N, C-alpha and C positions, 0 to 999 in steps of 0.2 A: 841208209838212200845215202847217197853223195849228193851234194854241190849242186852238179851238174844234172843228173837224173833229178833233182826235183824243179828244178828250175825245168826240164824237158818235160815237168808235168803238169808244168803250167803254174808254177806259181812263182810269185814278186820272192825273195831266200829271205830278203828281212824284215817283208810285212809279214813275212811267215814264221818267223824268229818270236815273233811279240806275243805269237800267241799266250803262250805261260803267261805272260806277266800279269794276263787277269788273274788265275789265282794266285802267283808266287805271292799279292797282298796279301789277299786275303790270308792264307795258309801265315805270312807273316804277324798278321795280325788277332791270330788266333783267334778266327770264326772256321777254321775247317782244319782240318786234320794234315790233307793230301789228297793229290790229286794221279789217272792215267787218262792221260787223252792220247788218242787214236789218225792221223788223218790218213788217207786210203785215198789213190782216184789213180781212173789210168786202168788200172793192174798193179799196181804198187799200196805198201806202206810205203807215205809220205815224208810222215811225222810222229816221232812215238816222248809221248811225255812223262814222267814218275818225278812227283816235287812231291815234298811233306814225308811222312811216318805214317804208315799202316799200322803204328802202334805209338801212340804219343808216354807208356808205360815204359814201354821196353826202348825207345828208339829206334824201334826196326824200320827202317824207309820203304817207300815206295818201292816196286820194283814193277817189273812187264805184266808179271807173271803170275802177281797180286790177286788175291780172289775177294771177287763180289757182293756181296748180296745183292741180285741183282732188281728184287721185285718186282714190277712192274712191267716192267724190260722181260716178264717170265708170258707177258699174256700172248705178245705174237707169234712164242713159237708154240701154245699152244692153239690159237688158234689152224697155224700150220698142221700139226700132229689133225686136229676136225680134218679141216682142207686134204686128204690124205682117203683119209676115211669116204668123204664126198665124194670123190674121182670112185672110185672103188665103189660106188653104189650101195656103204655099209650107212646115207643119209642122207638127209639134205637138207637144204636151205628150212624146208617150210615144213619140216618134221615135230610135228608137236615129241615138246623131251619128255611127255609123263609114259611116251614108248617105251622109255629105257626108263626113266626115273619117277615112278606113283607113288614118292611122297610130294611133289608138286600140280598133284592132284586136284581137282575144286577150291582152287586156289581164293582166298577173298581178295580185294584191293581196301586199302585204307583210303578212307571219304575225305580226310584229311591224310597230306604226309606228315605231318605236325600233331594231326590228333591222336585222341583213344586209339588203342588198339584194337579196341571191341564196338569201337566203332567203325565198322567194316558194311563193304556192295562183293557179294560175285563176281572175280572173272568175271570179264564180258568172252575171254577165250583163253586156250594153251599158251604158253611162253614155245616158239618153239627155238630150234638152232638158232635160226637167225639174228632171233629177240637177244639171244646169250651174249653172238659175235658183238652185236653191234652195240649192249649194257642198254636194248633198250628190252631189257626185263620183266624190271618196274621191281629189282629184287634189291638191296638196298648191302654197303656198308655201315658200322656206326658212324664211322670217323666223319659218311659223305653226307652223311643225315645230320636232322633234327627235330629232335622230340623224343616220344616215348620208344618209337621204333629204336631210331642211336641204340638207348642204350637196353636195347630186348636185344640187342646181339651182339651185344656183351655179356648179358644175361644166357644166354644159348651157346651160344658159339664160342666161349671164351676172348684169351688174348689172340690181337690176332694177329702178333707176333710171332709166338706159341703155340700153336692149335694140336692138342697131346691127342684130339677126338678120332676116333677108327672112320674111313668116310662117307661108308654106310650109314653111321650116327649122325656125323655132321650135315650130312646129304636131307636127315630127318628131322632135324631139328631145325634149318635155314623152309623146309616145306614147311615147317607149323608154323612160321611166321608168318602174316598179312605181308601183299608187293603195296613196298609205295604210291606205287603211279599203274595204270592197267596195260597187258605186255602190248607191244612193240606204243604205245603212244611218245614215251621222249628217252634222251640220254641220261638217266643215272649210273654214276660210277658207283659197282658193288661187286659183287661174290660171285655173280655169271662167269668170268672165267674158272673160273676156281671149279664150280658145276659140272662147265665141256669138259675140264680135263678129265674128270668121273665118270664120263656121259664117253669121251675118250673107252677108255679103261673098259667099262664096262662091252663098252659094243664091243669089241678085237676080243674079249675074252682074256684080259691081263689087268694087272697091278699098269695103271694110270704111267710111271716112272720106265714101268720095262718099257712103255711103249717107248715113247722117248726118247731110253740108253740104243733100246735096238733097231727101234725107225730113224732115228733123227741125228739124238749123241753122234753114234759109232760112224755112220755112213757116211760125217762129216766131216769125221779125227775130232769129236770136238768135247776129249779126253778132260775138260777141271771142271765140266759144268755137270750141275750136279743138285738135290735138295737135303743135301750136309756137304760138313766139312770130313773128312776119311784122317784117319788123328797123325795120319804122314803128309795131312800137305796142310796145317790147323796154323802155321809158324807162316804161311807165303799170305794167311785171312789178316785183312783189314779189320780195324774191331767201329763200328760202328757209334757215332759218338752224336746225341742230342747236344747242342745249343743251352743252356741255362737263359733264359727271357732275362732276369734281375743281373748274372752276374758277367756272362758271357763265357763261362768256364765249361769244357766242352766232354759234356759226362757219358761213361759207357751205356750204349741199351744193352741189356743181356736179353742171349736168349737159348735157349735147352742146348746142350748137347750132347750130340749119336753118335755112335761110333758102329751103328749101323740105318740104312735109308729111312726115315722115322716114319710112323703106320701111316701119317696124314702128309698127302705133298702137295702143296695148290698149284693149281696150273695157271694164280693167279696174281702170285707174285714170292713162288718159294724158292726160286731156281736161284746157284751159288755159282758166279762162273768168271770169266778173264777176259780183258782188252782179246787178246787174240779168239779164241773164242768164241767168243760175242760178233767178230767181224768174218768169220764163216756164216754163224747164219744170216748176216746184217747181207751179206755180197750174192747170195741163194736167191733172195730178194729182190737183191736189185737187179741180176742177172735172170731174174723172171723161172725162176726154175729150177738152178742145174749149177752147181759150182764143182770146174775140179774134172768134171766126167760124174759126181755123179749128181742125180737129174730126182727130185722128191717131188718135183708138181709139176706141169701141164702150165706152157707160160698162162694159156688163156684162164686160169685156175687163177693163177699170182697177179695177173689184170683185175679179176675180180675184188678180188681183195684188195687193190693198190685204190680200189674208189668206193668216191663218198657213197653214202646208205641215207646218209641224215635232211631231211628234209627241209626244206631254206626257214622252217617254224620250229623246228630244234636246236638249232642252230643258232638261234634267237637266246634259250636260255646259257647262263650262265656256267660255271662247270670250276667247279671247287669254290666256290664266290671270285673268279675270274676270269674276264671277254676272252675264254680258250676258241671261244672257234672264228672268230672276223679272220677269212683268210683260207680257213683252212675246215675240212671238214670228217668224216669218220668211216674206216669203210672196214674190213672182215678181220677187226682187233687190231686194225690199224686208224694215227690219223697221217692226211691226206694235206699236203698242200693243196691249195684251189686259187688263189689270188697269191703271188708272192710281193703284189705291195701292202697288199689289208693286212695278210699276216705277218704281224712284230710283234704276239705277245710272246714271248720268251723263246726264237728262236731265229735266225732265215732258212734258209732258203729259194730253191726256184720251183715252180707252176709242177707240181707229182710230187714232190721231195716226201718220203710218211717215215714213220719211226714210232715208236713208243715212250714214255719217261718210268719213270722209278720212286716209287718216297722218298729212300733216300739220298738224289739229289744224280741218279745215275742218267743220262740218256745218250737216245744216240736216231742220229737218221739217217736213211738215203737219199743221195739225188740225182733220180738220170739223165736229166737236163746235163749236169756238170760230171754223171761218169765221179759220183763221189761218196763217199762215206764216211762222218764223222764220232764217233765217241771218246763216250765221257761222264768216265767212273766216279766217286765223293760219299763215304759214306756218314753223310748227314740228313740222319731223323727229321722228318716234321716229327709233332704230335700226330698217331694216331686212335686215339681213344675215344668213346660219344661223341661226339658236336666236335670233332678239333674244326674240319671243317667252318663253322661259323669263326671262329677264330683267330683265322690262321691270319686273315689282315691285321687283325693288330698286333701280331709280330712287328719288336724296335732292330732285329736283328737278322738283316737277309743279304748276308755278305755271300754266306754261302751259295746260297742261294740267286745272286745276282752276278755272280760270274758264272758264270755260266752261256748269258746271252754276250756278255762281253767274247765270252773267248769265241765263241759263234761269230760273230760278225769280223771279229782278226781278222780268221780263218778265211771268210770268203770275202772279208777285203783283201785277202794278197794275190787272190786269182787274176792274174795276170788278163787285162782284155784288148 
């Protein structure tokens, strides 16, 4: 985009040019391997920056078409898939999931979320579709929990990054574990969206990945989004790194390599994508269900997705040990800004802005008030073993994560007012 077009989009050119500086210093300090960032506004891509390396060992640079593991940025796509079935009358928000998932009948609830696994009581009601979409199902992740239930997830489900289980076996293993909270009581980050994805497949009568490919990716032209990296695309993939707390070294995180779609395609965090592919999805939601002549949802359904459903009391609880809900809430698979003055934790955005981050540092946000989309892609993994949330606040090496809010605020500050 030329300078005149950037200026016409409402940005101060010199101020916007400072946005990459937040990452450049962190990359130079060897706290981050590289990044791809994208700014879209008013129908145009205003700026794309590619910084650092996608592979430190080979020296391969980040490129605009670099493939990233987007982790929980998968979740909003899974929510879109479920809402497509809702519009078709195949499911409703208040449906109990036991209608399709008998593995979750007669669930037990821990008397204490950190207590013994056998100290439980019967769940007062079944988990619903809405519970799954708002993380109020009472389910858990090992890394977001503390105590015996955290380690039980690791034993029953294996490595959260490399599940080798068939979907039906995985659902049975998860359903055999007790809930951390009764359904509907509170937001507790969990495998709920993975369950939702497998339900989409069961309801649609096809493999969940097949549903996404046929019903979402192909219509939107998301040609580089999938649950695995085909051999012919591997040289475009960014390596996921985890920084050693003691030495500062960036060490590669191992992932299983697949030559074909894997058995486990998790709707909670398994997708790989690019900045341009994800932009198509983000534009679809910003434009209330339609992009480039393709409509996947009705406007009123997208509005439902983008409306907070957490109560004031539920927003009082910390998320991943942080005051995440100050000024924001959570809709159907998306966080949404409720008060732009109070909402200051790891984000910028006017009221009504929505998005969701990923565990490898990826982040995106659509801002209806500014007609703007921001996409920020890095590959910097937090520890995802049992009880990882308990140790997050002890990290002394936060450069790679703190670069994001600096970049966000720099972009917003560059808007000409």
